[in-house]
C-alpha positions, 0 to 999 in steps of 0.5 A: 462350642457348648459341646466342647465345653461339656466334653472338656468338663467330662475329661476334667471329671474323669481325671479327678476320679482317677486322682482320687483313686491314685491317692487312695492307692498311695495311702494304702501302700504307705500304710502297709509299708509302715506296718511291715517295717515296724514288724521287722523289729519284732521278727528280729527280736524273735530271731535273736532269742532263738540264736541265743538258745542255739548258742546255749545249747551248742556250747563249744560245739558252735565252732563246729556248726559254724565251720559247716555253715561256711562250706560253699558246696552242693546244689544252690537253691534260690528264694526270690521275693518279687512283687505281688501286684502291678503299679510298682515300676520296675520292682520285679525286673530289678530283682530278677535281673540281680539273680544273674547266672545262679538262676536255675528254674529247677531250684527256684522258689519265686514269690509274687504273682507279678513276679511269676508273670514276668518270669514266665514271659522270660521263659523262666518256670520256677520249681515252686511259687506262691502269692505274697499276702495282701497284708503283712499279718499273713506272712508267717503263714506264707513262711510256713509254706516256704519252710515246708517246701524248702525241707521237701526239696532238701529231703529229695536231695535237690538242694544242699544250700539256699540263698534268699534275694529280696529288696530291702533298704540301704540308707533309705534307698531301695536295694537288692539284698542277698543273704544265706539262709541254709545252712544256718550261719552261726558266725554272728551268734554270741557264744554262751557263757557258763555251762551248757544247760540241762536238756530233757531232749537229745541235742540233735533234735533240739538244734534241728527244731531251733534251726527250723524256727530260726530259718522261719524267722529269717524267711519272715524278715526277708518277706517283710522287707520285700513287702515293705519295699513293694509297697514303697515302690508302688507309693513312689509310682502313685506319687509320680502318677498324681504329679502327672494327673495334676499337670493334666488337670491344669491343662484341661482347666486352662483349656476350659477357661479358654474355651469359656472365654471364647464362648463369652466373647462370641456371645458379646459379638452376637449381642453387639451385632444384634444391637447394631442391626436394630439401630440400622432398622 
């Protein structure tokens, strides 16, 4: 009986330690998701500033660029943001499943170590991969690498246009988003008022430079949404694990009380038997 009590107590201690780890993981994930969502607003402001600059530089020519950006032609590349780590449920599986028939590994940019592992298990070997940083402050550097890889593939004439797929939020619920990144969609740019400003550099070079910055901002935004969504999924998975741990603790503690009660009852019976034997003697 004593050995069983020790075993149950050890199990309870182990479950409690696991619960502490799960609680810590949940807290870390919640903090990272909150910070990433706040940073999305800063990136939105940055992208809007670049969009205004492009609209001012283009002036009346923005309608021509808008028509070119709407052309549905050429080889399509995909930038897909998956999970970097585990303990996030079916986060990555849902993202990969959403790609569908457009999935061409030779023109696939896949972000996330966990996503790469799941893609490899399905026989998908992306043309370019990278790990998602552990903190959102590392996302601009990741966007630099992605932008460079995209233009290298454009320069080699392997892709003519690019879409991004990531997990965002729709009315507070996770949703798979798909957006066009390249060519840049100027349909939502506000037309500039007044005359075109004086410029010291050729218009083509200026638009090319601003376009790269705008693409960088859009990639940062998608990455931040994906980063926040992954940590949100991990937080929800840890919440479910925490509830399961609580249920297991309740079960073990009830069992411990039952075994203790049985041990006390056995001791009382032994004492009673001993007392009766003493009286008979």
